[in-house]
C-alpha positions, 0 to 999 in steps of 0.5 A: 587289337594291338596297342596303337602308339600314333607317336610311332607315325610321327616325323620327329627326325630325318626319315627314309619312306623306303624304310616305313611301311605302307601296311599295318597290321592290327591284330583285328579283325575288320568290325573291330578296326570299324568299331575303334574308328566308331568311337574315336570319331564320335570322341572327336565330334563331341570334343569339336563341338566343345572347341566351337563353344570354346572359340579359341582354336581351330585346327588344321588336317592336311591331307597328302597322298598319291593318287587312289590313296583314299583321301576322299573316302577317308574324309567321309568316314573319319569326319562324318559324325561332326557337326556341318557347322564344324568342319570345312573341306577344301580340295585344292586343284590346279590354280585358276587364274585369279589365284594365279594373280597372287603368290602360291599361299595366298589361296590356302590363307583364304582357306584357313579355319575359323576358331572353334572349326576344323578345316581339311585340306585335300591336297595342300600348300605341298602341291607346290613343292611336290608337283612343281617339281616333278613338272617345273613348267608349272612354275612358269604359270605364277609369272614370278620375276626372273623366271621366263624359262625353266632354266631361269628356276634357281637350284634352291627355289624349292627349298627357299619355298619349304622354308616359307611353308614351315613359316607359314605353319609356324605363323598360323600355330602361333595364333591357335590353328592346330596344325596336323599333316598326314602322308598317306603312304601307299605301295605302287602295288596297292595303287595298281590293284585300286587303278584296276578296280576303278577301270573293272567296276562301271560305278568306279569307272568316272574316277580314272583318268588316263593322267593317272597312269601318266602320273604313275610313270613319276612314281620315284620322283614324287617319292623323292620329292615327298621325302625332302619336303616331310624331312624339311617340314615336320616341326613340333608345331606342324608335325608329319604323320606317315600313315600306311594307306595300303589297307584303308580301314586301318589308315582311317583309324591311325589317322583319327587317332592320331588327331584324337591323341593330340587335341585330348592333350588341350585341358583348356579347351572346354565349355564356356561357363555361365555368367554368375548372375545367369547361374544365381537366376536358373530356378527363375528361369526354368519357372519362367518356361515351365509356367508359360501358357 
């Protein structure tokens, strides 16, 4: 297998998505890729256990991607070795009536991970500068002052929102949340093939919605807005990674390894040391337990 440098997928300057790959050849057989993923996720699971005991950091994993990019299956495969108490997955759908009574970031604040835990956002706060740009009429549901119709939305509206999002991420990062954002970059042809499989395989029929085809018609708009959002909000404390997603196994491995490469740099994450008094009496406690009747 070729050496993987996950920094190659980290966005540190302006990018054009059209210049980036949707497929990567790891020079490895499928079994080798799956074995490497298994090794990485076990290492992540061990680190999460240590992080839970350390109780100083939390981790927020943000996943974005076009329909069929593999977010759900990636979550299942990458995090399946985790202790269930250590990871919570939030799938954000269309805001409900209660959520619409608050600002657009409110529901995301509520879902932030506790110290020692991971949270995975399956679709994220970035929907508010992606879907709403493709369908600006959705903004009207927020009942914002001064916006009664689409034409009332200021030209700098989404630019301001992206700045608000960047500030939100900076704030939580400065308070102990490690923020990592991943765009699963799928080609239009691969999406077509995956949609066809949903129609052709009975067990996957339930996943198909005519709305998938409607949104596919906005493919180029979405990519333009993804590019703008990534360029505007990738920062050292909350970086974006653009992960080639045409090969699901390779995508899962790259994402898992990117998480590991970042978290393994936190050398202060360790199990708490026992109180000196407890240490000094370890033999006493062992004898007491061993001599129980």
